[in-house]
C-alpha positions as CSV (number, residue, x, y, z in Angstrom):
1,M,-5.3,2.9,16.4
2,H,-8.6,2.7,16.9
3,V,-11.4,3.8,14.9
4,V,-15.7,3.8,14.8
5,I,-17.3,3.0,11.8
6,P,-21.0,1.9,11.1
7,E,-21.3,-1.4,11.1
8,D,-22.9,-1.7,7.5
9,L,-19.5,0.1,6.4
10,K,-17.6,-2.1,7.8
11,K,-19.4,-5.5,6.8
12,R,-19.1,-3.7,3.1
13,F,-15.0,-3.0,2.8
14,K,-14.8,-6.7,5.0
15,A,-17.0,-7.6,2.0
16,R,-14.9,-6.1,-0.7
17,C,-11.0,-6.4,0.6
18,V,-12.4,-9.9,0.4
19,M,-13.5,-10.2,-2.7
20,E,-10.3,-8.3,-4.4
21,G,-8.0,-10.6,-2.3
22,V,-6.3,-7.3,-0.3
23,N,-6.3,-6.6,3.1
24,M,-7.9,-4.7,4.9
25,S,-5.1,-2.7,7.0
26,E,-3.4,-2.5,3.8
27,V,-6.0,-0.4,2.4
28,V,-7.3,1.7,5.5
29,V,-2.7,2.8,5.1
30,E,-3.1,3.2,0.8
31,L,-6.7,5.3,1.9
32,I,-5.4,7.9,4.2
33,Q,-1.4,8.1,2.4
34,D,-3.6,9.3,-0.8
35,W,-5.5,12.1,1.6
36,M,-2.0,13.0,3.6
37,S,-1.4,13.6,0.1
38,R,-3.4,16.1,-0.9
39,E,-3.1,19.6,-0.6
40,N,-3.2,20.9,2.5
41,P,-1.4,23.8,3.9
42,T,-1.3,22.9,6.9
43,Q,0.7,19.8,5.8
44,I,1.8,17.0,8.5
45,T,4.6,14.8,7.6
46,K,5.6,12.6,10.4
47,I,4.6,13.1,13.7
48,D,6.0,10.5,17.1
49,D,4.3,8.5,18.9
């Protein structure tokens, strides 16, 4: 996956992850899982790559 985000946001995200001792990828996965768990009429559970 390739995601384009503003450089300032990327720097702040990376710094916070370092400060909290967490892996950036793990945080992104958690955020995506949280977002996907929200109620949505067109829920998608799995897509094959």
